[in-house]
Structures are given as C-alpha cells and as structure tokens.
VMD Tcl script that draws the C-alpha trace (Angstrom):
set ca {
  {50.55 4.74 -74.13}
  {51.68 1.40 -72.70}
  {50.91 2.64 -69.19}
  {47.38 3.66 -70.21}
  {46.74 0.26 -71.80}
  {48.12 -1.53 -68.72}
  {45.95 0.58 -66.38}
  {42.85 -0.05 -68.47}
  {43.60 -3.79 -68.45}
  {44.01 -3.77 -64.67}
  {40.74 -1.93 -64.13}
  {38.83 -4.25 -66.43}
  {40.33 -7.32 -64.75}
  {39.35 -6.16 -61.25}
  {35.91 -7.67 -60.46}
  {34.49 -4.66 -58.57}
  {35.27 -2.33 -61.45}
  {34.17 -4.72 -64.16}
  {30.79 -5.61 -62.63}
  {29.82 -2.21 -61.22}
  {29.50 0.31 -64.07}
  {31.12 3.64 -63.29}
  {29.98 5.41 -66.46}
  {26.48 6.77 -65.90}
  {25.77 7.56 -69.51}
  {27.37 10.95 -69.98}
  {30.98 10.40 -68.97}
  {30.58 12.70 -65.97}
  {30.02 12.24 -62.27}
  {31.80 11.19 -59.12}
  {32.98 7.89 -57.66}
  {32.88 7.26 -53.91}
  {34.23 4.11 -52.32}
  {34.99 2.51 -48.98}
  {36.46 -0.82 -47.87}
  {33.14 -2.52 -48.73}
  {31.30 -0.40 -51.32}
  {31.77 1.34 -54.64}
  {29.32 3.97 -55.87}
  {29.18 6.16 -58.96}
  {26.76 9.08 -59.18}
  {25.96 12.17 -61.23}
  {23.40 14.93 -61.03}
  {20.47 15.33 -63.40}
  {20.63 17.96 -64.79}
  {24.44 17.90 -64.91}
  {24.73 21.46 -63.55}
  {23.37 21.96 -60.02}
  {21.95 25.46 -59.52}
  {21.13 27.17 -56.21}
  {17.41 26.86 -55.47}
  {16.72 24.52 -58.42}
  {15.57 20.92 -57.90}
  {17.76 18.13 -59.24}
  {18.10 14.36 -59.00}
  {21.03 12.03 -58.51}
  {21.56 9.00 -60.75}
  {23.52 6.29 -58.89}
  {25.09 2.86 -59.28}
  {25.77 1.22 -55.91}
  {27.79 -2.00 -55.60}
  {29.86 -4.00 -53.17}
  {33.61 -4.14 -53.77}
  {32.97 -7.68 -55.02}
  {30.82 -6.27 -57.82}
  {27.41 -7.30 -56.47}
  {24.53 -4.79 -56.51}
  {23.96 -3.02 -53.20}
  {20.96 -1.13 -51.84}
  {20.69 2.63 -51.42}
  {18.74 3.19 -48.20}
  {18.89 6.98 -47.88}
  {20.40 10.16 -49.31}
  {20.74 13.39 -47.37}
  {22.83 16.55 -47.58}
  {23.95 19.14 -45.08}
  {26.09 22.24 -44.80}
  {28.47 21.49 -41.91}
  {29.66 25.10 -41.59}
  {26.06 26.33 -41.24}
  {24.83 23.34 -39.19}
  {21.74 22.69 -41.28}
  {20.60 20.37 -44.02}
  {18.28 20.41 -46.98}
  {14.71 21.57 -46.56}
  {13.44 18.54 -48.50}
  {13.74 14.77 -48.15}
  {14.72 13.06 -51.41}
  {12.71 10.13 -52.73}
  {14.73 7.07 -53.79}
  {13.58 5.16 -56.86}
  {15.14 1.71 -57.34}
  {15.89 0.85 -60.98}
  {17.25 -2.68 -60.31}
  {20.76 -4.18 -60.26}
  {22.19 -1.53 -57.91}
  {20.88 1.40 -59.96}
  {18.96 4.18 -58.24}
  {17.61 7.68 -58.73}
  {17.29 10.09 -55.79}
  {14.66 12.67 -56.76}
  {13.75 15.93 -55.06}
  {17.22 17.19 -54.13}
  {17.55 20.96 -53.70}
  {20.45 23.05 -52.40}
  {18.89 26.31 -51.24}
  {22.14 28.25 -50.79}
  {25.70 28.32 -52.14}
  {28.60 26.81 -50.20}
  {29.95 23.39 -49.24}
  {27.34 20.65 -49.16}
  {28.15 17.23 -47.74}
  {26.03 14.50 -49.33}
  {25.59 11.34 -47.25}
  {24.57 8.05 -48.85}
  {23.46 5.16 -46.64}
  {24.12 1.89 -48.50}
  {23.64 -1.75 -47.56}
  {24.39 -5.24 -48.79}
  {22.97 -7.99 -46.59}
  {23.17 -6.98 -42.93}
  {26.09 -4.58 -43.36}
  {25.25 -0.89 -43.92}
  {27.58 2.07 -44.18}
  {27.46 5.82 -44.79}
  {29.47 7.16 -47.73}
  {29.98 10.91 -48.10}
  {31.01 13.33 -50.81}
  {31.41 17.12 -50.74}
  {30.07 19.42 -53.44}
  {30.88 23.12 -53.46}
  {28.07 25.13 -55.01}
  {28.78 28.65 -56.20}
}
mol new
graphics top color blue
foreach p $ca { graphics top sphere $p radius 0.5 }
foreach p [lrange $ca 0 end-1] q [lrange $ca 1 end] { graphics top cylinder $p $q radius 0.2 }
display resetview
C-alpha cells in the first residue's frame, strides 16, 4: 500500500504526467512516449472490429506537459507491406486533444499505427502496434 501511494505521489508530482491527462474518460487505452512527447489514445468504439470504421481519441503533449499538435495518423501492416485503404481525418479539440476519424482495419493481423506529432519546429513519429484478431 505504501508503495502504491508513493508511486501515485511521484506520478502526480511529475509535470508531464500532471499536465497531460492520460485518462481518456473510460479508463482504457494506450500510452506512447518518446524523449520529447507523451501521448494517450483509445479507440472509439473501444473494441476494434475487422472491416468496421472506428476513431481514435488522443491527448498529445510534450514531456514538459505542454499541448502538442497531431499532424497525421496512419497505419500499416508491415508483414503484408500495405497500409489502410482510407486516410483518417484529424479533428483538433484544443489543448492537445484530438480525434482521428475514418480509421478502418480491413484485415486481421498486426497493425502498426504511426502518429506524427509536433511542438514548435520539432516533429517526431510515434508508433504503436495493435494485433487485431
């Protein structure tokens, strides 16, 4: 119990974690980070189905806790050497919050999602794998 309280205190005291919300409203999702950025995202609906459109709800921040910009989202299947058949549309919600609409995984397998984020002049690609059955 003491360890859990200490860990919670550490996370709340760290500026990047305190200023960039990781909970996207349903207690589910993924967190991706690099040396410069921190991003939390979840799908909407929560369960991604083959051949069914979905969106991604995202919070994108710098490690310093400032809002960052989501420039692009794409996904590919590295083993099959192809990507999605659709280009998602990014809707900015303000303060580092975004929604990527029009995502669709047309077949099961490993999908690598790539997020291009930027703060100021510095942009970077963050990736996350999702295995769809």
